[in-house]
C-alpha positions in Angstrom: 40.1 71.8 46.1 38.4 75.1 44.9 35.7 73.5 42.3 32.5 75.3 43.8 29.7 72.9 43.5 26.8 75.3 45.5 26.3 78.6 47.3 24.7 79.0 50.6 24.9 82.9 52.5 26.6 83.7 49.3 29.6 81.8 50.0 31.0 78.9 48.1 30.6 75.2 48.5 33.7 73.4 47.4 34.0 69.9 46.8 36.3 69.1 50.0 33.9 70.8 52.2 31.3 68.4 51.1 33.4 65.2 51.3 34.3 66.4 54.5 30.8 66.8 55.6 29.8 63.3 54.6 32.3 61.6 55.5 32.7 63.6 59.3 28.9 62.7 59.7 29.1 58.7 58.8 32.3 58.7 60.9 30.5 59.7 64.1 27.5 58.5 63.5 29.4 55.0 63.5 31.6 55.8 66.8 28.2 56.7 68.4 26.4 53.8 67.5 29.9 51.7 68.8 30.7 50.3 65.5 34.4 49.6 64.8 33.7 50.7 61.3 34.5 54.6 62.6 37.7 53.6 62.8 38.0 52.9 58.5 35.8 56.0 58.1 38.1 58.1 60.4 41.1 57.3 57.9 39.5 58.6 55.4 37.9 61.9 57.1 41.9 62.4 59.1 42.8 62.6 55.1 39.9 64.8 54.1 40.3 67.5 57.2 43.9 67.7 56.2 43.3 69.1 52.4 40.4 71.2 53.9 42.1 72.9 57.2 45.4 73.4 54.4 42.8 75.2 52.1 41.6 77.5 55.1 44.7 78.3 57.1 43.5 76.9 60.3 46.7 75.9 60.9 46.5 74.3 64.3 43.9 72.3 63.1 45.6 71.4 60.4 48.9 69.9 62.3 46.5 67.8 64.7 45.7 65.6 61.1 49.0 63.4 61.5 48.2 63.1 65.5 44.8 62.6 64.7 45.6 59.9 62.6 48.0 58.1 65.4 45.0 58.0 68.0 42.6 56.3 65.5 45.3 53.7 64.6 45.4 53.2 68.8 42.2 53.3 68.9 40.9 51.3 66.2 43.6 48.1 67.9 42.0 49.4 71.4 38.5 48.6 70.5 39.5 45.0 68.6 42.3 44.0 70.9 41.2 44.7 74.3 42.7 43.5 77.5 40.8 39.8 79.2 39.2 42.6 82.2 38.4 44.9 79.8 36.3 43.0 77.5 33.1 42.7 77.2 30.8 39.6 76.9 30.9 40.1 73.0 34.6 40.4 73.2 34.8 44.2 72.3 36.5 47.0 74.9 33.9 47.7 77.7 32.5 51.3 78.1 34.0 53.1 81.0 33.9 56.4 82.9 36.4 58.5 83.9 37.1 59.3 87.9 36.4 62.9 89.1 40.3 63.4 89.8 41.0 62.4 86.1 38.2 65.0 84.9 39.6 67.6 86.8 42.9 66.7 85.6 42.0 66.5 82.2 40.0 69.9 82.4 43.1 72.0 83.7 45.6 70.3 81.6 43.3 71.4 78.4 43.3 75.1 79.6 46.9 74.8 79.8 47.4 73.1 76.4 44.6 75.3 75.0 46.1 79.1 75.8 50.3 77.8 75.2 49.0 76.8 72.0 47.3 79.5 70.9 49.8 82.1 72.0 52.8 80.1 70.4 50.2 79.9 66.8 49.8 83.8 67.2 53.3 84.5 67.8 54.6 81.9 64.8 51.8 81.8 61.9 49.8 85.3 62.1 48.5 83.5 59.0 45.4 82.0 61.4 43.0 84.4 61.9 41.6 82.7 65.1 45.1 80.9 66.6 43.3 80.6 70.7 40.3 79.1 69.2 42.0 77.0 66.8 44.3 75.8 69.5 41.2 74.9 72.1 39.6 73.6 69.5 42.6 71.0 68.3 43.3 70.5 72.4 39.9 69.3 72.8 39.5 67.0 70.0 43.0 65.6 71.1 41.8 65.2 74.5 38.4 63.8 72.9 40.0 61.0 70.0 42.0 59.9 73.0 38.7 59.3 75.3 37.2 57.9 72.3 40.3 55.2 72.0 39.5 54.3 75.3 35.9 53.9 75.0 35.8 56.3 77.7 32.0 57.7 78.4 33.1 61.1 78.8 34.4 61.2 75.5 31.2 62.5 74.0 30.6 65.6 76.6 34.5 66.7 75.2 32.7 66.5 72.0 29.7 68.2 72.6 31.9 70.9 74.1 34.1 70.3 70.3 31.3 70.8 68.0 30.2 74.3 70.0 33.4 75.4 69.5 34.0 74.0 66.0 31.0 75.7 64.6 32.0 78.8 66.4 35.2 78.6 64.1 33.9 77.5 61.3 31.2 80.4 61.5 34.0 82.7 61.7 35.9 81.6 58.4 32.9 81.6 56.3 33.4 77.9 56.2 28.6 77.1 56.3 29.3 73.4 54.7 31.2 72.6 57.9 29.4 74.6 60.5 26.3 72.5 59.4 28.0 69.3 59.9 28.5 70.5 63.5 25.4 71.6 64.4 24.4 67.9 63.4 27.5 66.5 65.4 25.9 68.3 68.3 22.7 66.4 67.8 25.0 62.9 67.6 26.8 63.6 70.4 24.0 64.1 72.7 22.5 60.8 70.6 25.6 58.8 71.5 26.0 60.4 75.2 23.0 58.3 76.5 23.6 55.7 74.0 27.1 54.8 75.4 25.3 55.4 78.9 23.1 52.3 78.3 26.4 50.4 77.5 28.3 50.8 80.4 
């Protein structure tokens, strides 16, 4: 875990930083192309993130990983076993969009859950250096993963917000490897937004 491979700006990059970065980039690239293989990589990525966040004391992100694993399993099943009316010509789950009412509900839910979770973390786990930002990232990831599992185009809008929040969070805790990955996620997120638009 603490094996430093190289340094960036005076900060050591550990093996788990590097492994998490590679798995994460691979997972989102495959998801952005609509490949079902992203789920297999996602299982490994979840395990790597659990170890990384444990090491960095990012408790909200740490506790996200078991939930993330469950959503990944559900998404894997949904993408490969769509209902007849949801199936594309290739037999895969079709890309669809949320209604504006659903989008409004999600925004309200994110604000309420992130604030409530942040307040709870601040009180129960003072070791977390950024409880509200950590909580916002956690809630946004859950929403983005859920929408991805349902193959909703809107997931990429949420993923872009996740990437911006994560970039800020990782820079604040000195996790430069994941900061670089978050920047690459932003690029992939924009490309995936347009790619999934064509699939609708």
